[in-house]
TORKOL-4160 file (C-alpha; in steps of 0.2 Angstrom, whole numbers, padded with zeros to 4 digits, m for minus):
466
<pt num="1" X="0003" Y="m0087" Z="0075"/>
<pt num="2" X="0015" Y="m0073" Z="0068"/>
<pt num="3" X="0022" Y="m0056" Z="0074"/>
<pt num="4" X="0032" Y="m0046" Z="0062"/>
<pt num="5" X="0041" Y="m0030" Z="0067"/>
<pt num="6" X="0047" Y="m0020" Z="0052"/>
<pt num="7" X="0047" Y="m0003" Z="0043"/>
<pt num="8" X="0029" Y="m0007" Z="0039"/>
<pt num="9" X="0024" Y="m0007" Z="0057"/>
<pt num="10" X="0020" Y="m0020" Z="0069"/>
<pt num="11" X="0010" Y="m0033" Z="0060"/>
<pt num="12" X="0003" Y="m0050" Z="0066"/>
<pt num="13" X="m0011" Y="m0063" Z="0067"/>
<pt num="14" X="m0024" Y="m0060" Z="0081"/>
<pt num="15" X="m0023" Y="m0072" Z="0096"/>
<pt num="16" X="m0011" Y="m0084" Z="0103"/>
<pt num="17" X="0003" Y="m0081" Z="0115"/>
<pt num="18" X="0011" Y="m0064" Z="0119"/>
<pt num="19" X="0026" Y="m0061" Z="0108"/>
<pt num="20" X="0020" Y="m0074" Z="0095"/>
<pt num="21" X="0005" Y="m0065" Z="0088"/>
<pt num="22" X="m0003" Y="m0048" Z="0089"/>
<pt num="23" X="m0010" Y="m0050" Z="0106"/>
<pt num="24" X="m0016" Y="m0037" Z="0119"/>
<pt num="25" X="0001" Y="m0036" Z="0128"/>
<pt num="26" X="0010" Y="m0034" Z="0111"/>
<pt num="27" X="m0002" Y="m0020" Z="0106"/>
<pt num="28" X="0000" Y="m0011" Z="0122"/>
<pt num="29" X="0019" Y="m0013" Z="0122"/>
<pt num="30" X="0022" Y="m0006" Z="0105"/>
<pt num="31" X="0008" Y="0007" Z="0106"/>
<pt num="32" X="0016" Y="0014" Z="0122"/>
<pt num="33" X="0033" Y="0013" Z="0115"/>
<pt num="34" X="0028" Y="0023" Z="0099"/>
<pt num="35" X="0019" Y="0036" Z="0110"/>
<pt num="36" X="0034" Y="0039" Z="0120"/>
<pt num="37" X="0045" Y="0041" Z="0105"/>
<pt num="38" X="0032" Y="0054" Z="0098"/>
<pt num="39" X="0032" Y="0064" Z="0114"/>
<pt num="40" X="0051" Y="0064" Z="0115"/>
<pt num="41" X="0055" Y="0068" Z="0097"/>
<pt num="42" X="0040" Y="0080" Z="0092"/>
<pt num="43" X="0036" Y="0087" Z="0109"/>
<pt num="44" X="0018" Y="0085" Z="0104"/>
<pt num="45" X="0006" Y="0074" Z="0115"/>
<pt num="46" X="m0007" Y="0071" Z="0101"/>
<pt num="47" X="m0009" Y="0056" Z="0090"/>
<pt num="48" X="m0022" Y="0053" Z="0076"/>
<pt num="49" X="m0029" Y="0035" Z="0075"/>
<pt num="50" X="m0040" Y="0027" Z="0062"/>
<pt num="51" X="m0044" Y="0009" Z="0057"/>
<pt num="52" X="m0050" Y="m0001" Z="0043"/>
<pt num="53" X="m0066" Y="m0012" Z="0045"/>
<pt num="54" X="m0058" Y="m0029" Z="0049"/>
<pt num="55" X="m0066" Y="m0039" Z="0063"/>
<pt num="56" X="m0052" Y="m0036" Z="0076"/>
<pt num="57" X="m0052" Y="m0018" Z="0072"/>
<pt num="58" X="m0063" Y="m0012" Z="0087"/>
<pt num="59" X="m0054" Y="m0023" Z="0099"/>
<pt num="60" X="m0037" Y="m0016" Z="0093"/>
<pt num="61" X="m0043" Y="0002" Z="0093"/>
<pt num="62" X="m0049" Y="0001" Z="0111"/>
<pt num="63" X="m0032" Y="m0006" Z="0117"/>
<pt num="64" X="m0022" Y="0007" Z="0106"/>
<pt num="65" X="m0033" Y="0022" Z="0112"/>
<pt num="66" X="m0033" Y="0017" Z="0130"/>
<pt num="67" X="m0014" Y="0015" Z="0130"/>
<pt num="68" X="m0011" Y="0032" Z="0122"/>
<pt num="69" X="m0022" Y="0040" Z="0135"/>
<pt num="70" X="m0012" Y="0031" Z="0149"/>
<pt num="71" X="0004" Y="0039" Z="0144"/>
<pt num="72" X="m0004" Y="0056" Z="0143"/>
<pt num="73" X="m0007" Y="0058" Z="0124"/>
<pt num="74" X="m0023" Y="0065" Z="0117"/>
<pt num="75" X="m0031" Y="0055" Z="0104"/>
<pt num="76" X="m0040" Y="0061" Z="0088"/>
<pt num="77" X="m0050" Y="0046" Z="0084"/>
<pt num="78" X="m0056" Y="0045" Z="0065"/>
<pt num="79" X="m0065" Y="0029" Z="0068"/>
<pt num="80" X="m0068" Y="0019" Z="0052"/>
<pt num="81" X="m0056" Y="0027" Z="0039"/>
<pt num="82" X="m0043" Y="0025" Z="0026"/>
<pt num="83" X="m0024" Y="0025" Z="0027"/>
<pt num="84" X="m0022" Y="0040" Z="0016"/>
<pt num="85" X="m0036" Y="0050" Z="0026"/>
<pt num="86" X="m0027" Y="0046" Z="0042"/>
<pt num="87" X="m0010" Y="0052" Z="0034"/>
<pt num="88" X="m0018" Y="0069" Z="0029"/>
<pt num="89" X="m0027" Y="0071" Z="0045"/>
<pt num="90" X="m0011" Y="0070" Z="0055"/>
<pt num="91" X="m0004" Y="0085" Z="0047"/>
<pt num="92" X="m0020" Y="0094" Z="0047"/>
<pt num="93" X="m0022" Y="0091" Z="0066"/>
<pt num="94" X="m0004" Y="0096" Z="0069"/>
<pt num="95" X="m0002" Y="0080" Z="0078"/>
<pt num="96" X="0014" Y="0072" Z="0083"/>
<pt num="97" X="0010" Y="0056" Z="0074"/>
<pt num="98" X="m0003" Y="0044" Z="0069"/>
<pt num="99" X="m0007" Y="0025" Z="0070"/>
<pt num="100" X="m0017" Y="0016" Z="0057"/>
<pt num="101" X="m0025" Y="0000" Z="0062"/>
<pt num="102" X="m0024" Y="m0011" Z="0047"/>
<pt num="103" X="m0015" Y="m0026" Z="0040"/>
<pt num="104" X="m0018" Y="m0019" Z="0022"/>
<pt num="105" X="m0019" Y="m0033" Z="0010"/>
<pt num="106" X="m0018" Y="m0047" Z="0023"/>
<pt num="107" X="m0032" Y="m0059" Z="0027"/>
<pt num="108" X="m0044" Y="m0056" Z="0041"/>
<pt num="109" X="m0033" Y="m0065" Z="0054"/>
<pt num="110" X="m0021" Y="m0051" Z="0053"/>
<pt num="111" X="m0020" Y="m0034" Z="0060"/>
<pt num="112" X="m0006" Y="m0021" Z="0062"/>
<pt num="113" X="m0001" Y="m0004" Z="0069"/>
<pt num="114" X="0005" Y="0007" Z="0054"/>
<pt num="115" X="0015" Y="0021" Z="0062"/>
<pt num="116" X="0016" Y="0039" Z="0055"/>
<pt num="117" X="0027" Y="0054" Z="0060"/>
<pt num="118" X="0021" Y="0072" Z="0062"/>
<pt num="119" X="0021" Y="0074" Z="0043"/>
<pt num="120" X="0008" Y="0060" Z="0041"/>
<pt num="121" X="0022" Y="0049" Z="0033"/>
<pt num="122" X="0028" Y="0032" Z="0038"/>
<pt num="123" X="0042" Y="0033" Z="0051"/>
<pt num="124" X="0059" Y="0029" Z="0045"/>
<pt num="125" X="0069" Y="0013" Z="0048"/>
<pt num="126" X="0079" Y="0022" Z="0062"/>
<pt num="127" X="0063" Y="0027" Z="0071"/>
<pt num="128" X="0056" Y="0010" Z="0069"/>
<pt num="129" X="0071" Y="0003" Z="0078"/>
<pt num="130" X="0070" Y="0016" Z="0092"/>
<pt num="131" X="0052" Y="0010" Z="0094"/>
<pt num="132" X="0057" Y="m0008" Z="0096"/>
<pt num="133" X="0071" Y="m0003" Z="0108"/>
<pt num="134" X="0059" Y="0007" Z="0119"/>
<pt num="135" X="0047" Y="m0007" Z="0119"/>
<pt num="136" X="0060" Y="m0020" Z="0126"/>
<pt num="137" X="0067" Y="m0008" Z="0139"/>
<pt num="138" X="0061" Y="m0004" Z="0156"/>
<pt num="139" X="0059" Y="0014" Z="0153"/>
<pt num="140" X="0040" Y="0015" Z="0149"/>
<pt num="141" X="0032" Y="0028" Z="0161"/>
<pt num="142" X="0013" Y="0030" Z="0163"/>
<pt num="143" X="0004" Y="0046" Z="0168"/>
<pt num="144" X="m0006" Y="0049" Z="0184"/>
<pt num="145" X="m0024" Y="0051" Z="0184"/>
<pt num="146" X="m0023" Y="0070" Z="0182"/>
<pt num="147" X="m0012" Y="0069" Z="0166"/>
<pt num="148" X="m0022" Y="0056" Z="0156"/>
<pt num="149" X="m0025" Y="0060" Z="0138"/>
<pt num="150" X="m0042" Y="0064" Z="0131"/>
<pt num="151" X="m0051" Y="0057" Z="0116"/>
<pt num="152" X="m0059" Y="0068" Z="0102"/>
<pt num="153" X="m0070" Y="0059" Z="0089"/>
<pt num="154" X="m0071" Y="0065" Z="0071"/>
<pt num="155" X="m0080" Y="0055" Z="0058"/>
<pt num="156" X="m0080" Y="0068" Z="0044"/>
<pt num="157" X="m0062" Y="0067" Z="0038"/>
<pt num="158" X="m0065" Y="0057" Z="0023"/>
<pt num="159" X="m0077" Y="0070" Z="0017"/>
<pt num="160" X="m0063" Y="0083" Z="0020"/>
<pt num="161" X="m0051" Y="0072" Z="0011"/>
<pt num="162" X="m0063" Y="0071" Z="m0004"/>
<pt num="163" X="m0064" Y="0090" Z="m0005"/>
<pt num="164" X="m0046" Y="0091" Z="m0005"/>
<pt num="165" X="m0045" Y="0079" Z="m0020"/>
<pt num="166" X="m0059" Y="0089" Z="m0030"/>
<pt num="167" X="m0049" Y="0105" Z="m0027"/>
<pt num="168" X="m0033" Y="0098" Z="m0037"/>
<pt num="169" X="m0030" Y="0107" Z="m0053"/>
<pt num="170" X="m0028" Y="0090" Z="m0063"/>
<pt num="171" X="m0045" Y="0083" Z="m0057"/>
<pt num="172" X="m0058" Y="0088" Z="m0069"/>
<pt num="173" X="m0075" Y="0085" Z="m0061"/>
<pt num="174" X="m0085" Y="0091" Z="m0076"/>
<pt num="175" X="m0075" Y="0080" Z="m0089"/>
<pt num="176" X="m0079" Y="0065" Z="m0078"/>
<pt num="177" X="m0097" Y="0069" Z="m0076"/>
<pt num="178" X="m0099" Y="0072" Z="m0095"/>
<pt num="179" X="m0091" Y="0055" Z="m0098"/>
<pt num="180" X="m0106" Y="0046" Z="m0090"/>
<pt num="181" X="m0096" Y="0032" Z="m0083"/>
<pt num="182" X="m0105" Y="0017" Z="m0076"/>
<pt num="183" X="m0094" Y="0009" Z="m0062"/>
<pt num="184" X="m0094" Y="m0006" Z="m0051"/>
<pt num="185" X="m0085" Y="m0005" Z="m0034"/>
<pt num="186" X="m0077" Y="m0020" Z="m0025"/>
<pt num="187" X="m0071" Y="m0014" Z="m0008"/>
<pt num="188" X="m0069" Y="m0031" Z="0000"/>
<pt num="189" X="m0081" Y="m0026" Z="0014"/>
<pt num="190" X="m0070" Y="m0013" Z="0022"/>
<pt num="191" X="m0069" Y="0006" Z="0023"/>
<pt num="192" X="m0068" Y="0008" Z="0004"/>
<pt num="193" X="m0086" Y="0002" Z="0004"/>
<pt num="194" X="m0091" Y="0020" Z="0008"/>
<pt num="195" X="m0076" Y="0030" Z="0004"/>
<pt num="196" X="m0075" Y="0026" Z="m0014"/>
<pt num="197" X="m0094" Y="0028" Z="m0018"/>
<pt num="198" X="m0093" Y="0045" Z="m0009"/>
<pt num="199" X="m0079" Y="0050" Z="m0020"/>
<pt num="200" X="m0087" Y="0044" Z="m0036"/>
<pt num="201" X="m0103" Y="0054" Z="m0032"/>
<pt num="202" X="m0093" Y="0069" Z="m0028"/>
<pt num="203" X="m0085" Y="0067" Z="m0045"/>
<pt num="204" X="m0102" Y="0067" Z="m0054"/>
<pt num="205" X="m0103" Y="0048" Z="m0057"/>
<pt num="206" X="m0121" Y="0043" Z="m0056"/>
<pt num="207" X="m0121" Y="0025" Z="m0061"/>
<pt num="208" X="m0112" Y="0016" Z="m0046"/>
<pt num="209" X="m0115" Y="m0002" Z="m0042"/>
<pt num="210" X="m0108" Y="m0009" Z="m0026"/>
<pt num="211" X="m0100" Y="m0026" Z="m0023"/>
<pt num="212" X="m0093" Y="m0031" Z="m0006"/>
<pt num="213" X="m0096" Y="m0014" Z="0001"/>
<pt num="214" X="m0103" Y="m0017" Z="0018"/>
<pt num="215" X="m0089" Y="m0012" Z="0030"/>
<pt num="216" X="m0091" Y="m0026" Z="0042"/>
<pt num="217" X="m0074" Y="m0034" Z="0039"/>
<pt num="218" X="m0081" Y="m0051" Z="0032"/>
<pt num="219" X="m0069" Y="m0051" Z="0017"/>
<pt num="220" X="m0079" Y="m0061" Z="0004"/>
<pt num="221" X="m0062" Y="m0065" Z="m0005"/>
<pt num="222" X="m0044" Y="m0063" Z="m0002"/>
<pt num="223" X="m0042" Y="m0044" Z="0001"/>
<pt num="224" X="m0026" Y="m0042" Z="m0010"/>
<pt num="225" X="m0033" Y="m0034" Z="m0026"/>
<pt num="226" X="m0025" Y="m0047" Z="m0038"/>
<pt num="227" X="m0033" Y="m0054" Z="m0054"/>
<pt num="228" X="m0036" Y="m0071" Z="m0045"/>
<pt num="229" X="m0046" Y="m0063" Z="m0032"/>
<pt num="230" X="m0057" Y="m0052" Z="m0043"/>
<pt num="231" X="m0066" Y="m0064" Z="m0053"/>
<pt num="232" X="m0083" Y="m0058" Z="m0045"/>
<pt num="233" X="m0079" Y="m0040" Z="m0050"/>
<pt num="234" X="m0074" Y="m0046" Z="m0068"/>
<pt num="235" X="m0090" Y="m0056" Z="m0070"/>
<pt num="236" X="m0101" Y="m0042" Z="m0063"/>
<pt num="237" X="m0093" Y="m0029" Z="m0075"/>
<pt num="238" X="m0097" Y="m0040" Z="m0090"/>
<pt num="239" X="m0114" Y="m0045" Z="m0085"/>
<pt num="240" X="m0120" Y="m0028" Z="m0081"/>
<pt num="241" X="m0111" Y="m0020" Z="m0096"/>
<pt num="242" X="m0102" Y="m0007" Z="m0085"/>
<pt num="243" X="m0088" Y="0004" Z="m0091"/>
<pt num="244" X="m0076" Y="m0002" Z="m0078"/>
<pt num="245" X="m0074" Y="m0010" Z="m0061"/>
<pt num="246" X="m0064" Y="m0002" Z="m0047"/>
<pt num="247" X="m0056" Y="m0013" Z="m0033"/>
<pt num="248" X="m0047" Y="m0007" Z="m0018"/>
<pt num="249" X="m0039" Y="m0016" Z="m0003"/>
<pt num="250" X="m0046" Y="m0014" Z="0015"/>
<pt num="251" X="m0037" Y="0002" Z="0020"/>
<pt num="252" X="m0039" Y="0010" Z="0002"/>
<pt num="253" X="m0021" Y="0013" Z="m0002"/>
<pt num="254" X="m0020" Y="0001" Z="m0017"/>
<pt num="255" X="m0030" Y="0003" Z="m0032"/>
<pt num="256" X="m0034" Y="m0008" Z="m0048"/>
<pt num="257" X="m0046" Y="m0007" Z="m0062"/>
<pt num="258" X="m0056" Y="m0020" Z="m0072"/>
<pt num="259" X="m0059" Y="m0016" Z="m0091"/>
<pt num="260" X="m0076" Y="m0016" Z="m0099"/>
<pt num="261" X="m0073" Y="m0033" Z="m0106"/>
<pt num="262" X="m0069" Y="m0040" Z="m0089"/>
<pt num="263" X="m0051" Y="m0041" Z="m0092"/>
<pt num="264" X="m0039" Y="m0034" Z="m0079"/>
<pt num="265" X="m0031" Y="m0017" Z="m0083"/>
<pt num="266" X="m0017" Y="m0023" Z="m0072"/>
<pt num="267" X="m0012" Y="m0016" Z="m0055"/>
<pt num="268" X="0005" Y="m0012" Z="m0062"/>
<pt num="269" X="m0003" Y="0000" Z="m0074"/>
<pt num="270" X="m0013" Y="0010" Z="m0062"/>
<pt num="271" X="0003" Y="0020" Z="m0058"/>
<pt num="272" X="0008" Y="0020" Z="m0076"/>
<pt num="273" X="m0008" Y="0028" Z="m0082"/>
<pt num="274" X="m0009" Y="0041" Z="m0069"/>
<pt num="275" X="0009" Y="0045" Z="m0071"/>
<pt num="276" X="0006" Y="0047" Z="m0090"/>
<pt num="277" X="m0008" Y="0059" Z="m0086"/>
<pt num="278" X="0002" Y="0069" Z="m0073"/>
<pt num="279" X="0017" Y="0071" Z="m0084"/>
<pt num="280" X="0007" Y="0078" Z="m0099"/>
<pt num="281" X="0003" Y="0093" Z="m0088"/>
<pt num="282" X="0017" Y="0093" Z="m0074"/>
<pt num="283" X="0034" Y="0089" Z="m0082"/>
<pt num="284" X="0045" Y="0081" Z="m0069"/>
<pt num="285" X="0053" Y="0065" Z="m0063"/>
<pt num="286" X="0045" Y="0048" Z="m0057"/>
<pt num="287" X="0049" Y="0035" Z="m0045"/>
<pt num="288" X="0043" Y="0017" Z="m0042"/>
<pt num="289" X="0050" Y="0003" Z="m0032"/>
<pt num="290" X="0062" Y="m0011" Z="m0039"/>
<pt num="291" X="0048" Y="m0024" Z="m0041"/>
<pt num="292" X="0037" Y="m0012" Z="m0052"/>
<pt num="293" X="0035" Y="m0013" Z="m0070"/>
<pt num="294" X="0047" Y="m0006" Z="m0083"/>
<pt num="295" X="0033" Y="0003" Z="m0091"/>
<pt num="296" X="0034" Y="0018" Z="m0079"/>
<pt num="297" X="0052" Y="0020" Z="m0085"/>
<pt num="298" X="0047" Y="0019" Z="m0103"/>
<pt num="299" X="0032" Y="0032" Z="m0101"/>
<pt num="300" X="0043" Y="0044" Z="m0091"/>
<pt num="301" X="0058" Y="0043" Z="m0103"/>
<pt num="302" X="0046" Y="0046" Z="m0118"/>
<pt num="303" X="0040" Y="0062" Z="m0109"/>
<pt num="304" X="0059" Y="0067" Z="m0108"/>
<pt num="305" X="0059" Y="0065" Z="m0089"/>
<pt num="306" X="0070" Y="0054" Z="m0078"/>
<pt num="307" X="0064" Y="0038" Z="m0069"/>
<pt num="308" X="0072" Y="0032" Z="m0053"/>
<pt num="309" X="0069" Y="0015" Z="m0043"/>
<pt num="310" X="0069" Y="0014" Z="m0024"/>
<pt num="311" X="0069" Y="m0001" Z="m0012"/>
<pt num="312" X="0052" Y="m0009" Z="m0009"/>
<pt num="313" X="0041" Y="0000" Z="0004"/>
<pt num="314" X="0032" Y="0016" Z="0004"/>
<pt num="315" X="0044" Y="0025" Z="0015"/>
<pt num="316" X="0058" Y="0021" Z="0003"/>
<pt num="317" X="0048" Y="0027" Z="m0012"/>
<pt num="318" X="0044" Y="0043" Z="m0003"/>
<pt num="319" X="0062" Y="0046" Z="0002"/>
<pt num="320" X="0068" Y="0043" Z="m0016"/>
<pt num="321" X="0053" Y="0055" Z="m0023"/>
<pt num="322" X="0059" Y="0069" Z="m0012"/>
<pt num="323" X="0078" Y="0066" Z="m0017"/>
<pt num="324" X="0073" Y="0067" Z="m0035"/>
<pt num="325" X="0059" Y="0080" Z="m0034"/>
<pt num="326" X="0047" Y="0067" Z="m0042"/>
<pt num="327" X="0030" Y="0074" Z="m0047"/>
<pt num="328" X="0022" Y="0057" Z="m0046"/>
<pt num="329" X="0027" Y="0040" Z="m0040"/>
<pt num="330" X="0022" Y="0024" Z="m0031"/>
<pt num="331" X="0022" Y="0006" Z="m0031"/>
<pt num="332" X="0017" Y="m0007" Z="m0044"/>
<pt num="333" X="0004" Y="m0015" Z="m0032"/>
<pt num="334" X="m0008" Y="m0001" Z="m0037"/>
<pt num="335" X="m0001" Y="0012" Z="m0025"/>
<pt num="336" X="m0001" Y="0030" Z="m0032"/>
<pt num="337" X="0008" Y="0044" Z="m0022"/>
<pt num="338" X="0004" Y="0061" Z="m0028"/>
<pt num="339" X="0014" Y="0074" Z="m0019"/>
<pt num="340" X="0003" Y="0088" Z="m0024"/>
<pt num="341" X="m0010" Y="0081" Z="m0011"/>
<pt num="342" X="0002" Y="0072" Z="0001"/>
<pt num="343" X="0016" Y="0059" Z="0002"/>
<pt num="344" X="0006" Y="0043" Z="0004"/>
<pt num="345" X="m0001" Y="0030" Z="m0007"/>
<pt num="346" X="m0019" Y="0035" Z="m0010"/>
<pt num="347" X="m0032" Y="0025" Z="m0020"/>
<pt num="348" X="m0044" Y="0040" Z="m0019"/>
<pt num="349" X="m0034" Y="0052" Z="m0028"/>
<pt num="350" X="m0028" Y="0039" Z="m0040"/>
<pt num="351" X="m0046" Y="0036" Z="m0045"/>
<pt num="352" X="m0049" Y="0055" Z="m0047"/>
<pt num="353" X="m0034" Y="0057" Z="m0058"/>
<pt num="354" X="m0037" Y="0041" Z="m0068"/>
<pt num="355" X="m0055" Y="0045" Z="m0072"/>
<pt num="356" X="m0050" Y="0062" Z="m0078"/>
<pt num="357" X="m0037" Y="0055" Z="m0089"/>
<pt num="358" X="m0049" Y="0042" Z="m0096"/>
<pt num="359" X="m0062" Y="0055" Z="m0099"/>
<pt num="360" X="m0050" Y="0066" Z="m0108"/>
<pt num="361" X="m0044" Y="0052" Z="m0119"/>
<pt num="362" X="m0061" Y="0047" Z="m0125"/>
<pt num="363" X="m0056" Y="0029" Z="m0125"/>
<pt num="364" X="m0063" Y="0013" Z="m0117"/>
<pt num="365" X="m0052" Y="0008" Z="m0103"/>
<pt num="366" X="m0046" Y="m0007" Z="m0112"/>
<pt num="367" X="m0040" Y="0005" Z="m0127"/>
<pt num="368" X="m0031" Y="0016" Z="m0114"/>
<pt num="369" X="m0022" Y="0000" Z="m0108"/>
<pt num="370" X="m0017" Y="m0005" Z="m0125"/>
<pt num="371" X="m0009" Y="0012" Z="m0128"/>
<pt num="372" X="0005" Y="0008" Z="m0115"/>
<pt num="373" X="0021" Y="m0003" Z="m0117"/>
<pt num="374" X="0015" Y="m0021" Z="m0113"/>
<pt num="375" X="0025" Y="m0030" Z="m0100"/>
<pt num="376" X="0020" Y="m0045" Z="m0089"/>
<pt num="377" X="0025" Y="m0048" Z="m0072"/>
<pt num="378" X="0024" Y="m0065" Z="m0064"/>
<pt num="379" X="0022" Y="m0063" Z="m0045"/>
<pt num="380" X="0027" Y="m0078" Z="m0034"/>
<pt num="381" X="0032" Y="m0082" Z="m0016"/>
<pt num="382" X="0040" Y="m0095" Z="m0006"/>
<pt num="383" X="0037" Y="m0098" Z="0013"/>
<pt num="384" X="0052" Y="m0095" Z="0023"/>
<pt num="385" X="0059" Y="m0105" Z="0038"/>
<pt num="386" X="0063" Y="m0092" Z="0051"/>
<pt num="387" X="0081" Y="m0099" Z="0053"/>
<pt num="388" X="0085" Y="m0098" Z="0034"/>
<pt num="389" X="0100" Y="m0089" Z="0029"/>
<pt num="390" X="0092" Y="m0078" Z="0016"/>
<pt num="391" X="0107" Y="m0067" Z="0013"/>
<pt num="392" X="0118" Y="m0082" Z="0010"/>
<pt num="393" X="0105" Y="m0089" Z="m0002"/>
<pt num="394" X="0104" Y="m0073" Z="m0012"/>
<pt num="395" X="0123" Y="m0072" Z="m0012"/>
<pt num="396" X="0124" Y="m0089" Z="m0021"/>
<pt num="397" X="0111" Y="m0084" Z="m0034"/>
<pt num="398" X="0121" Y="m0068" Z="m0037"/>
<pt num="399" X="0137" Y="m0077" Z="m0040"/>
<pt num="400" X="0128" Y="m0089" Z="m0052"/>
<pt num="401" X="0123" Y="m0074" Z="m0063"/>
<pt num="402" X="0138" Y="m0063" Z="m0059"/>
<pt num="403" X="0139" Y="m0058" Z="m0078"/>
<pt num="404" X="0122" Y="m0050" Z="m0078"/>
<pt num="405" X="0118" Y="m0032" Z="m0071"/>
<pt num="406" X="0112" Y="m0033" Z="m0053"/>
<pt num="407" X="0105" Y="m0022" Z="m0040"/>
<pt num="408" X="0107" Y="m0027" Z="m0021"/>
<pt num="409" X="0098" Y="m0011" Z="m0014"/>
<pt num="410" X="0083" Y="m0022" Z="m0009"/>
<pt num="411" X="0086" Y="m0041" Z="m0010"/>
<pt num="412" X="0093" Y="m0045" Z="m0027"/>
<pt num="413" X="0087" Y="m0039" Z="m0044"/>
<pt num="414" X="0095" Y="m0046" Z="m0059"/>
<pt num="415" X="0092" Y="m0039" Z="m0077"/>
<pt num="416" X="0092" Y="m0049" Z="m0093"/>
<pt num="417" X="0090" Y="m0035" Z="m0106"/>
<pt num="418" X="0073" Y="m0028" Z="m0104"/>
<pt num="419" X="0068" Y="m0043" Z="m0093"/>
<pt num="420" X="0072" Y="m0044" Z="m0074"/>
<pt num="421" X="0069" Y="m0055" Z="m0059"/>
<pt num="422" X="0068" Y="m0048" Z="m0041"/>
<pt num="423" X="0070" Y="m0058" Z="m0026"/>
<pt num="424" X="0067" Y="m0051" Z="m0009"/>
<pt num="425" X="0061" Y="m0055" Z="0009"/>
<pt num="426" X="0043" Y="m0048" Z="0012"/>
<pt num="427" X="0042" Y="m0034" Z="0025"/>
<pt num="428" X="0024" Y="m0040" Z="0030"/>
<pt num="429" X="0024" Y="m0059" Z="0028"/>
<pt num="430" X="0037" Y="m0073" Z="0032"/>
<pt num="431" X="0040" Y="m0076" Z="0013"/>
<pt num="432" X="0052" Y="m0073" Z="0000"/>
<pt num="433" X="0044" Y="m0064" Z="m0015"/>
<pt num="434" X="0050" Y="m0068" Z="m0033"/>
<pt num="435" X="0045" Y="m0056" Z="m0046"/>
<pt num="436" X="0049" Y="m0058" Z="m0065"/>
<pt num="437" X="0045" Y="m0047" Z="m0079"/>
<pt num="438" X="0046" Y="m0049" Z="m0098"/>
<pt num="439" X="0037" Y="m0042" Z="m0114"/>
<pt num="440" X="0026" Y="m0058" Z="m0114"/>
<pt num="441" X="0017" Y="m0068" Z="m0101"/>
<pt num="442" X="0025" Y="m0085" Z="m0105"/>
<pt num="443" X="0043" Y="m0078" Z="m0104"/>
<pt num="444" X="0039" Y="m0069" Z="m0088"/>
<pt num="445" X="0032" Y="m0086" Z="m0081"/>
<pt num="446" X="0047" Y="m0096" Z="m0087"/>
<pt num="447" X="0059" Y="m0084" Z="m0080"/>
<pt num="448" X="0050" Y="m0085" Z="m0063"/>
<pt num="449" X="0049" Y="m0104" Z="m0063"/>
<pt num="450" X="0067" Y="m0105" Z="m0068"/>
<pt num="451" X="0072" Y="m0095" Z="m0053"/>
<pt num="452" X="0061" Y="m0104" Z="m0041"/>
<pt num="453" X="0068" Y="m0120" Z="m0046"/>
<pt num="454" X="0085" Y="m0114" Z="m0043"/>
<pt num="455" X="0080" Y="m0107" Z="m0026"/>
<pt num="456" X="0072" Y="m0123" Z="m0021"/>
<pt num="457" X="0087" Y="m0134" Z="m0026"/>
<pt num="458" X="0098" Y="m0123" Z="m0016"/>
<pt num="459" X="0087" Y="m0124" Z="m0001"/>
<pt num="460" X="0086" Y="m0143" Z="m0002"/>
<pt num="461" X="0105" Y="m0143" Z="m0004"/>
<pt num="462" X="0107" Y="m0132" Z="0012"/>
<pt num="463" X="0095" Y="m0143" Z="0022"/>
<pt num="464" X="0104" Y="m0159" Z="0017"/>
<pt num="465" X="0121" Y="m0152" Z="0023"/>
<pt num="466" X="0126" Y="m0156" Z="0041"/>
């Protein structure tokens, strides 16, 4: 069993002993701590709650809502929803914060409390530390019977979210309708199963086929939208002669596409394509995290604008976007952040902008992909021993490549010309991620394998020492 406390929220596997997994006592403790923080810092006793469709969602929701009521906080319960919808609803409801019950791309054994501030954005690292401090203190105070919070239920916020997307100047419903796209949607049996088709219908798409769109939380494949997990969608696109496939993760903040020939558009290129479209009409800067493809930088600089890299994590990307007045940003995992709508990764707005761009280009989706600089990222991971001195390990790697340009903002990134490798501890799992990028797949894989071999050799050496 695992319990991880980070800037990404409180995340863990369901069951086991308290403090070792996401158990009822842990859910109550961290929910109460967050509620106390919101009451203290915002002065507002109202929090928006929404969840994805994973099996444990209803149980976790009951504990979270009841706990918030017990400390005198009114709850706006969106029920089954998406992460970006909850983010937008917090601001619309003028709430003090929000809690999204989702473990995002993690498998069904996991769930999490994603914590939002009054702007509907992820809380800062400092606020996250404060939540942990409150949770471990003896200062939690519960309300008497006359001061309990009330619950209001809203199940129409996704429709409101979609209408906000349709009103964006860069979303052209008529162009999408005229294109006559045929699309297959794989929503891994979570809330994208109804949110994405509803958006496509509102955009004028009439040929929509659904794959894994029953929101019952029974994920039919690993929910992370990576090529290895999307073979079913790829085969369906080819067999049915569809124009494309669309895949989202369980909470609908990550987005990727499958081309008409069944090949992957590449989750790294979701943001690249959307940014290319946005920059054509809205000159400005861009941001992605350090583990994202160099292609965004190339596209941005070709438009005469400036690109910046942030540490991994949505809160870090948003902070850098605000610092640089970026008009588009996000993460190479298929997360698109479009400030014109809100500062949060949003697969729904990503779909609308992408389809408008594709319709205007009058190309197949594979032809659009071929129009961008071609890079390949090898994504690997190594499971960590919780006692591992990761900082010492990265320091040793850094010294070994001391003559190469390096960035230690988030783990260690080493550049080799236009190639790079990035090593960092995951915010959401007990692993170290090793990402490597090059202009061809073999070179990227070779760079990653080389770095993994060196890491494993150092790990064995450290284990053998007394």
